matplotlib code that plots the C-alpha trace (Angstrom):
import matplotlib.pyplot as plt

x = [-0.1, 0.6, -0.1, -0.8, 0.2, -1.6, 0.4, -1.1, -1.3, -1.6, -4.8, -5.3, -8.2, -7.8, -8.5, -5.9, -3.4, -4.0, -3.7, -0.4, 1.0, 0.0, 1.7, 4.7, 5.0, 5.0, 8.1, 11.3, 13.5, 13.8, 10.4, 8.6, 5.8, 2.4, 2.1, -0.2, -3.1, -3.9, -7.6, -7.7, -9.7, -7.8, -8.1, -8.4, -6.4, -8.3, -9.3, -7.3, -9.3, -10.4, -11.2, -14.8, -16.5, -18.8, -20.9, -23.0, -26.3, -26.3, -28.8, -28.9, -31.2, -31.8, -33.9, -36.3, -34.5, -31.0, -28.1, -26.3, -23.1, -23.0, -19.7, -21.1, -17.7, -16.5, -18.3, -17.6, -15.0, -13.1, -11.8, -8.4, -7.0, -5.6, -9.1, -8.3, -11.0, -10.2, -11.6, -12.4, -10.7, -7.7, -7.1, -7.6, -7.5, -9.8, -7.7, -8.6, -12.4, -15.3, -18.3, -21.6, -25.3, -26.9, -30.6, -31.5, -33.7, -37.4, -37.8, -34.5, -31.2, -28.1, -24.6, -21.0, -18.5, -15.1, -15.5, -18.7, -22.3, -24.5, -28.3, -30.7, -34.4, -37.0, -38.2, -41.1, -40.8, -40.6, -40.6, -38.5, -36.4, -33.6, -31.1, -28.6, -24.9, -22.4, -18.7, -16.5, -12.8, -10.9, -9.5, -11.2, -13.3, -16.6, -15.6, -18.5, -21.2, -24.2, -25.7, -28.6, -28.7, -31.9, -32.7, -35.2, -36.2, -37.7, -40.3, -39.0, -38.4, -41.0, -39.6, -40.0, -42.6, -40.8, -41.8, -43.3, -41.7, -43.7, -46.0, -45.0, -46.9, -49.2, -48.3, -50.9, -52.1, -51.3, -54.4, -55.1, -55.0, -58.4, -58.6, -58.5, -61.8, -61.6, -63.5, -65.7, -64.3, -66.4, -68.7, -67.5, -68.9, -66.7, -69.8, -73.5, -72.9, -71.1, -73.9, -76.5, -74.5, -74.4, -78.2, -77.7, -79.1, -80.6, -78.3, -79.6, -77.5, -76.5, -76.6, -73.4, -71.8, -73.5, -71.0, -71.3, -70.0, -73.0, -75.5, -74.9, -78.0, -77.2, -80.8, -79.6, -80.3, -77.5, -77.8, -81.5, -83.3, -82.4, -84.8, -85.2, -88.0, -89.7, -90.3, -93.9, -93.3, -93.8, -92.6, -89.1, -88.3, -86.9, -83.8, -80.6, -78.9, -75.5, -76.1, -77.2, -80.5, -82.2, -85.3, -88.3, -91.3, -89.8, -89.5, -85.9, -84.7, -81.0, -78.6, -76.9, -74.2, -73.3, -69.8, -67.5, -68.4, -72.0, -70.7, -68.5, -71.4, -73.6, -70.8, -70.7, -67.1, -65.3, -67.8, -66.7, -67.9, -71.3, -72.2, -75.2, -74.2, -71.0, -70.6, -67.7, -67.6, -66.7, -64.0, -61.5, -58.6, -60.9, -59.6, -63.1, -63.0, -64.6, -64.0, -61.0]
y = [2.4, 5.7, 5.9, 9.1, 9.8, 12.6, 14.4, 16.2, 16.2, 12.8, 12.4, 9.7, 8.9, 8.6, 4.9, 4.4, 6.3, 4.1, 1.0, 2.3, 2.9, -0.6, -2.0, 0.0, -1.4, -4.9, -4.3, -5.8, -3.0, -1.4, 0.1, -0.1, -2.6, -1.5, -1.6, -4.4, -3.4, -5.7, -6.3, -8.2, -6.5, -4.6, -6.3, -3.8, -4.4, -6.0, -3.6, -3.7, -5.4, -3.0, -3.5, -4.2, -4.5, -7.3, -6.3, -8.8, -8.0, -8.3, -9.2, -8.1, -8.1, -5.3, -4.6, -1.6, 1.6, -0.1, 0.9, -1.9, -2.1, -3.9, -5.0, -4.8, -4.8, -8.1, -10.2, -7.9, -8.6, -7.0, -8.4, -7.1, -6.3, -9.8, -11.3, -12.6, -12.0, -11.2, -9.7, -6.0, -4.7, -7.0, -6.2, -2.5, -1.4, 1.1, 4.1, 3.5, 3.1, 5.5, 4.2, 6.0, 5.4, 5.5, 5.0, 5.6, 3.2, 3.9, 3.1, 4.3, 6.0, 4.6, 6.1, 5.3, 4.6, 3.9, 0.8, -0.2, 0.9, 1.7, 1.4, 2.7, 1.8, 4.3, 4.1, 1.7, 0.3, -3.5, -5.2, -5.2, -2.3, -1.9, 0.6, 0.7, 1.5, 2.3, 1.6, 3.5, 3.1, 6.4, 7.5, 4.5, 6.5, 4.9, 1.8, 1.6, -0.8, -0.9, -3.5, -3.7, -4.3, -5.8, -5.5, -7.3, -5.2, -7.2, -5.9, -3.8, -5.7, -4.5, -2.6, -4.6, -3.2, -2.0, -3.8, -1.3, -1.2, -3.2, -1.0, -0.8, -3.2, -1.8, -2.7, -5.1, -4.8, -8.0, -10.1, -10.8, -14.4, -15.5, -16.8, -20.5, -21.9, -24.2, -27.2, -28.5, -31.8, -34.7, -35.7, -38.7, -40.2, -42.6, -44.1, -43.6, -41.7, -39.1, -39.1, -38.7, -36.0, -34.1, -34.5, -36.5, -39.9, -41.7, -41.4, -42.7, -44.1, -41.2, -38.6, -37.0, -39.1, -42.4, -45.3, -49.0, -49.3, -47.2, -49.4, -52.8, -54.4, -53.0, -51.8, -48.4, -46.6, -46.1, -45.3, -46.2, -45.4, -47.8, -50.7, -54.4, -56.6, -59.0, -62.7, -62.0, -59.0, -56.5, -53.0, -52.0, -51.5, -48.4, -46.7, -45.6, -42.4, -44.1, -46.1, -49.5, -51.1, -54.0, -56.0, -55.1, -56.9, -60.3, -61.2, -62.5, -59.7, -59.2, -56.5, -54.0, -51.6, -48.9, -48.7, -49.6, -46.4, -47.7, -51.1, -49.6, -47.2, -50.3, -52.1, -54.9, -54.5, -56.7, -58.7, -62.1, -63.7, -65.4, -63.0, -60.7, -57.4, -58.8, -57.6, -57.5, -53.8, -53.8, -56.4, -54.4, -56.9, -59.9, -61.8, -62.7, -60.1, -56.8, -53.6, -54.9]
z = [-95.1, -93.5, -89.6, -87.8, -84.3, -82.5, -79.9, -77.1, -73.3, -71.5, -69.5, -66.8, -64.6, -60.8, -60.8, -63.4, -61.3, -58.3, -60.4, -61.8, -58.3, -57.3, -60.3, -59.7, -56.2, -57.6, -59.6, -58.2, -59.2, -55.7, -55.5, -52.1, -51.5, -50.2, -46.4, -45.1, -42.8, -39.7, -39.4, -36.0, -33.1, -30.4, -26.8, -23.9, -20.6, -17.6, -14.8, -11.6, -8.7, -5.9, -2.3, -1.4, 2.0, 3.1, 6.2, 8.0, 9.8, 13.6, 16.3, 19.9, 23.0, 25.5, 28.5, 28.3, 29.2, 29.5, 27.2, 25.4, 23.3, 19.9, 18.4, 14.9, 13.1, 14.6, 12.0, 9.0, 6.4, 3.5, 0.2, -0.9, -4.3, -4.5, -3.9, -0.5, 2.2, 5.8, 9.0, 8.5, 11.7, 11.4, 7.7, 7.5, 11.2, 12.9, 11.8, 8.1, 8.7, 9.3, 11.2, 11.2, 12.0, 8.6, 9.6, 13.3, 15.3, 15.6, 19.3, 20.7, 20.2, 18.5, 18.6, 17.6, 20.3, 18.6, 16.6, 18.5, 18.4, 21.4, 21.6, 24.2, 23.9, 24.9, 28.5, 28.8, 25.3, 24.6, 21.2, 18.0, 16.8, 14.2, 12.8, 10.0, 10.2, 7.5, 7.1, 4.7, 3.9, 4.3, 0.9, -0.7, -3.2, -2.7, -0.8, 1.6, 2.7, 5.1, 7.5, 9.9, 13.6, 14.9, 18.6, 20.7, 23.7, 26.6, 28.9, 31.8, 35.1, 37.5, 40.5, 43.7, 46.0, 49.1, 52.2, 54.6, 58.0, 60.5, 62.5, 66.2, 68.2, 70.8, 74.2, 75.4, 78.9, 80.8, 81.0, 84.6, 85.4, 86.5, 90.0, 90.0, 90.9, 93.8, 92.8, 95.4, 96.6, 95.8, 98.6, 100.5, 103.7, 105.6, 107.1, 107.6, 110.9, 108.8, 106.2, 108.9, 110.7, 107.3, 107.0, 103.8, 104.9, 103.2, 100.2, 96.9, 94.0, 91.8, 94.6, 95.9, 98.6, 97.6, 97.8, 97.9, 101.5, 102.6, 100.8, 102.5, 101.0, 97.6, 97.1, 95.7, 99.0, 101.5, 105.2, 105.4, 108.7, 111.5, 111.8, 111.3, 110.0, 112.5, 111.8, 111.3, 109.1, 111.8, 111.7, 112.7, 116.3, 118.0, 116.7, 118.5, 117.8, 118.0, 114.8, 116.1, 115.6, 117.2, 116.6, 118.5, 119.9, 120.5, 117.0, 117.0, 114.7, 113.6, 115.1, 112.7, 113.5, 111.0, 112.3, 115.2, 117.0, 117.2, 118.3, 121.1, 122.1, 122.5, 124.5, 122.0, 120.9, 119.9, 117.8, 116.6, 113.4, 114.1, 116.9, 116.5, 114.8, 113.1, 109.6, 107.1, 107.0, 110.7, 110.3, 108.2, 108.5, 107.8, 110.8, 112.1, 114.9, 114.3, 116.2, 118.1]

ax = plt.figure().add_subplot(projection="3d")
ax.plot(x, y, z, "-o")
ax.set_aspect("equal")
plt.show()
């Protein structure tokens, strides 16, 4: 059998070429192996922690019209790159911070004073008010935070009413002391002679000058007219101006002397108990002898 070999240019497809290269790499005669490709995902590096602020809201009280100071940063804190939290002012220091009033109050004025805030309410206002402050770290590229200060404004204390000076007292004219009225002495008659001499006899009970020693018979009439009653009921006899009386007619009447003056005028002194005319009002010492 006769075979025929046809000569001509060698043609190879692209796929065949790749396969040939792969097979060539598998030879152990010094050819290089194909480089392996790693298919695991690439992990990116963790971001570096940054500082961040943590501001806390504050409350305060104020009286109307009076300025107050709020130490707003005292309760604020900051978290460092290491995650540790500390007081804001102690950790960073005032020189590295910027403090501003972010939203002003509606019923007053707020301002920055170093690391403090001041607030002054409007005159006459009382009630609730608030404002917002902002803290930023210098050179911190956006490290900032805000907090609110809430203020309660009390009513204004009323001003005390000044006490007017006392009006000068008018000099009063001295009131004249009224003349003391001399009270009329009470009427007293030592005896019926005195009552008769004063024209007051007879003296009835209740009238000025009446006294029991003038009313010997206790009939309510003192210093009756002189006289005596007879045994037969006759009329009284004559009277004597010196105060003695005697029975008239022969009727055996009794003798009566108003006082010792009358007794002596009648020549009857002294009079002993049992004798005509003796009476106890004439015997002052009660020894039984009157008008000694």
